[in-house]
N, C-alpha and C positions, 0 to 999 in steps of 0.2 A: 505494500499499499504506499502511496507516495506521501509526502509529509502534508501536501495540500488537502488532502482528504482526510486525514488526521485531524487537522486543526478547525476544519469545518462545524464538526459537531462538537468540539470542544467550545467554540465560540457561540453554540447555537444560533446559527446565522439563517437557518430556514432555506427556504426556496428563492427567497428573494436577493440574497447575497452569496458569494462565494469566494473563498479563499484563491487569489490568482498566484501568488509564489510566496515562497519562504526562502529568505536569504539568512545567511550567518556571517556577520562582518567580522573578521577574524581580528584585526587591529583594535577594534572598538569593543570587541567582546560582547556583541548584541546579536539579538535575533530580530529580524524584521518580517512582519507579516503583512504581506500587500492585499488588500482586499477590493472587490469590484462588485458592482451591481449589474446582472444581465437584464436583457430587455423584460424579461418575465416579472420584474420589479413592478412594472407601472400596470400590469393587469388588474392588481387589488390594492393600488395605492389610492387612498382617499385625499382628497385635497384639505389641508389643515384649516383653511380659511372658511369654506363653506360646506366641506363633509362631503362633497359629491365625486364619484368616480370619472373616468375620463381624462385624468391627467396624461400627460404626454412628455415624454423627455426632452429637455430644452438645452443642457449644457453640463459641464462639471466644473465646481467649484475647484480653488487651487488645492494642492495637496496637503493634508493635514495628518498629524502625529497624536498616537494617544498612546501613554504609558500603559503597559499590561503586565499580568503577573510574570515571574521570571520563568524561564523555561531552561531547566537543567541547570539552575543557579546563574542562567545569563540574563541579563537585563532584555526584555523585550518589548517591541514597539509594533502598533498597528498603524500602516500607512495606508491611507485610501484618499481617493479624489472624490468625495462626496458627488451625487449627481443631483442636478437641479431641475424641478420640473415645472410645468406650465400647465394650468386648469384651464379646461376650453370653456368653463361656465363663466367664472369670475375673471378669467384671462391675468390672475396673479402668479408670479414665479415666486419658487420657494425652494431651499435647499432641504433635502431629505435628510432627516435624524439617521444615524448610523445605529443599529439595534446593541452595539456594544457600548456606546458612549453613556458615560457616567454623568451625574448632576454638575460636576465640575469640568471646566474646558481642559482636555489635554488627558484625560484620565478614563479610563474604562471601568464599568460596573464592579467588576472583580477585585481590580486593584483598590477601588474605593472602600470596598466591602472589608478586605483585609487590612487597609490603613484604619478604618474605623475600630477595628478589633484592638489593633495595636495602641491605638490613642486612648481605648479606654482604659488601658492598664499602664502606661507609662506619659510621660511628658511627650509633647508634639515635637519638639526637636529631636529627642531620642529616637522617635518612631521615623522620622526623615531621614536619620543616619541610617537606621536598618533598610529602609526602602531605597536608599538612594535618591530621594528628592529633597527640596527644599521643604522648609517649615511653612513658608509663605503659600506654596501650593497644598499643601495638607490643610492649612486653616481654611483655605478657600473651599475645599470640599467639606470640610466640616461645616462651615457656615451653610453651605448649600442644602446638606441635609436637616440641619436643624430647622432651616426655614421652611422646608418643605413639610416636615413632620409637624411643626408648630401648627400650620393651617388646619391640620387634620386632628389635633388634639382634643379630647373630651374630657369635660370636668363635670359632667352629670352628676357622677357618683360622689362628687366631693362634699363631706359635710363635717369633718374635724380639721381645722386649719392652724397651723403653727407660724409664728413669724420671729424672726431673729434677724440680726445686722452682722456683717462683716466688714473689715476693712481691706479695701483693695491695695492700697499702698499706705505710706506714712502721711500724716495729715489727716483733715477732715474729707476724707473719700469712701464713705460708708455706702454699702448696698444692703437692702432689705430683701431677705429671701423668704418665699412663702412656700410652705410644704403641707402636703398631705399625709396627716399623721396616721390615716388608716392604711394607704397604699406604701407609706414610707417611700415617698417620691417627692423631689423639689419642683414645683409648680411654676413660679414665677420669681425673677429677680429684677428689682429697679433700684434705681439710684436714689440715695437719701435715706433717711431715718426717722422722718418727721410724721404727722398724721396725713398728710396728703397720699403717701404710699398706699394706703388702704383704700382710698378713692381709685387709684390706678388698679390695684388688684381687682376692686369690684367691677370695675368696665370691663377688665379682661374676662372675668367670669361670663358676661354676657356673650362675649364672642366664642365662648369654648362650651356651649349648651349648659352653662351653670347659673346659678342665680344666688345673690346674698341671702334671701330668705331660707335657703336650704342650709346655710351655715348654721350648726347648732352649738359648736364650741369652738373657740379660738383660744390658742395656748400663746402667752407672751410673757415678756420681762416686766418689770415694774416701772417701765417708762411712761411718763405721763402724755408724752405724743401717740405711742401705740394704744395706750387707754382710750384717749379721745378720738383716734380713727377708727377703732374697734365699735366704738358704741354710735358712732354717726353714721357708719356706712354697714354696720352689721348689727341692728337692733335686735334682731331675732336670737342672737347668739348669746351663750353665756361665757364671759371671760374666765379665764383660768390662768393664773399665775404659773408659769412653768416652774417645775419641782428644782432643776439644775439652778436656776437664777435665785430663788428662794433660799436653798440650802447655801449657795456659794455665799450669799448676804449675811446669814446667819454665822458662817463659819468666819468670814471676815469680822464680823463684831466680837465674836470669841477671841480670836486673835488681838484684836484692840483691847480687849480687857486683858489679856495676859501683859502686853507691853506696858500698860497703865499701872497695872498691880507690881510688876517688876522693877518699874521706875520709882513707884513710891514707897516702897517697903524694902529694905535691904535682905531681910530673912526671905520673902518671896521671891526676890531676884534670885538669890540661891537656889530655891527649889524650882523656878521655872527656867533657868538657864539651858539653852540648847533643846527646848522641849515644842519648839512652835509647831513640828509637824504631827506631836501627837494629838492637838487639839483640831487638825484639820482631816485626820482619818477616822473612821469607826473603830470601835475596840476590836472587832473580829479582822481588822487589816493589820493589826499591830502585830510586829515580830515578837519573840518571846523576850527578847532583851527590852523593847519599848513597854511591854506588859509589865515586867518587873520594876520599870521606872516608874510607871503610873500607880502601882500599888502603895507606896508610901505617901504619895501626892494625895489620895481619893480620902486618906483619913484626916488630912489637916483643912483646917477652916479657910479655904482660899476662895477668892471671890472666882477666879477664874475657872476652879471645879466645878462651881455653880452655874455659871455659865455655859459649860460643856454640858452638864446634865441637861440644861434647857434646850441645848441644840438637839440632843438625843430625844427627847420628848416630842420635839417637832417633826423628825424623822417618823417615830412611831405614828404620828396622824397619818403620815402618807402610806403607811403600811398597814392601815386600817381596811377592812372588807367592804365598808359602806361609808356614804358620805354622811350619814348621820353619826357613826361613831367617828369618824375624822373630824367632824365639827365639833363635837363634844371635847375630843381632846385638845384641839386647837384652842377653843374658849378656855379651857382648864389650864393650859400653857400660857396662854396671854395674861390670865388673872394672876399665875405664879410669876411672870415676869413683873408686873406692875407691882405686885406685893414685896419681893425682893429688891427689885431697883426702880422705884418709881421716877428717881430723876435722870434716868439714863434716856437719851435720845439717839440710839443707833439702829442698825438693822434689825435687832430683834424685837424693838418696841413699835416698830412699824407694822408689825403683822397682825397686832389688833385691829388696825382698821380695814384690813384685806381679808380677814378671815372667812368671809364668806366666798370670796372668789377662790381662796387656798383650797377649801373643802369641796367646791363643786368640781363635779365631773369625776370624783373617786370612784364611784360604781361604774363608770364607763373606762377607766384607766387611762383618762387623758393626761393627769399631770405627772405620772409616773416616768414614761420614757417618751419623750415628746421631740420638739424639734431639733436638740441639740444631736441626737443620733441620727437624725435625718440628714439636715443641713451641714452638721458638722462632718459627716462622713462623705458627702458629695461635693457640697459647693466649697467647704474650706479645704478639701482634698483636692480640688481643682485649682484652687489659689496655690497649693504648695507644689502642685505637677506643674504649674504654669510660670515657674521661677523666671523673672525676665521678662514677662508679657505685660506691658501696662495697659494695653487696649483693652477697654471695659466689653466689648463685644466678643474679645478674644475670650478674656476670663470666664465669662459666664456660659459661652457655648463651649469651653473645655469642661464644665460642670456636667454637659450633656453625657459625655460617656463615661463618667465616674459612675452614673446611676445604673441599677441592674436594668432600667428599660432605656435602650439605646435611642438617644436623640429625641426623647419623648418627655423632658423633663423641664427645662429652662428656656427661657427667650427674654431677649433684653432689647427694645426698640431705642436704640441710639442713632441709628442711620441717619434718620431725619432730623433729629436736632442737630446732629454733627454738620450735615449739609447747610443747614440754615445759618450756623454760626461762622 
């Protein structure tokens, strides 16, 4: 069997196309696959403008090349002069699209599929080094696939939404990411971290068969801007403060208590020296050495030990099996804080004003594992994998391929505003 007949079924050309010649370039270590279209192409070719048949061959466009998958570890390209047809009905002339052509110019569909697989697992520049292509061309292919998938994305089943911010680079360059907490996927990323980002997310819901009234729970941090935006645009949803941010704020308050106590009391300074990590971890995470270090401290009348016990009480509320039990434990914990430290105005004292939103959604499991486990693993991973990439479109589209659902998670409409500026 001649090589031309071997490559014909591999490229899935059908009856309208054929492989004319296969050449091997020794000096360039490259395989050239030359394709052509026989006259049988026009028999079933519809006009892309009016949809009618009866298109006739007009001429051929200049020669074009498409990078294809390697053949026997040799770089391969498909070379072809695409035919141009003329419709007898509308009399418009157009260039026929090659069956192997991908969404990006100069790449085949098979090559793009392999490139997207690599870009999901590694930085784009590293994928370009493996494939022997520039990262600019790979970014262009990624952009094209994301834009195509974005128009077909459906959010009709989205009911639990989480929002969190991330920094694109140093300075005030924040992005807000919205995630689907049930499907564990990133939905949208927009610039900024003010209340207006929720309006933009609500507008996108309408574009993707969703509705703001369908959202029942939104998990956020204690940012006043997020709270305002959530209430204004999702009035039917219950605001749930994310467990990660609540516990981190309480842990920060415990550390603040430890430092103040160490600075104000010489004997306490001796006890709490080099123990900052004890208050940041749970007892079950301590090593044997750390556990022995804590035993003598637990029996002493130290304020830091009391603050640490308050933090553990808060975490017990999150481990409750129902919202009613969680709300009771949270109210008792807030009463304990006010009784033992009525003058303190730190992260622990703020919990009393928000105990309703902290306890909401425990029955559904919303506060337990929320956006930090979705957005942190995908969009934040995209930021680390795209080291050196400053373009906001590139950063967020790189987040597409870190998701288990390829090219169906984020989108950032920055091109229009960039062109205006």
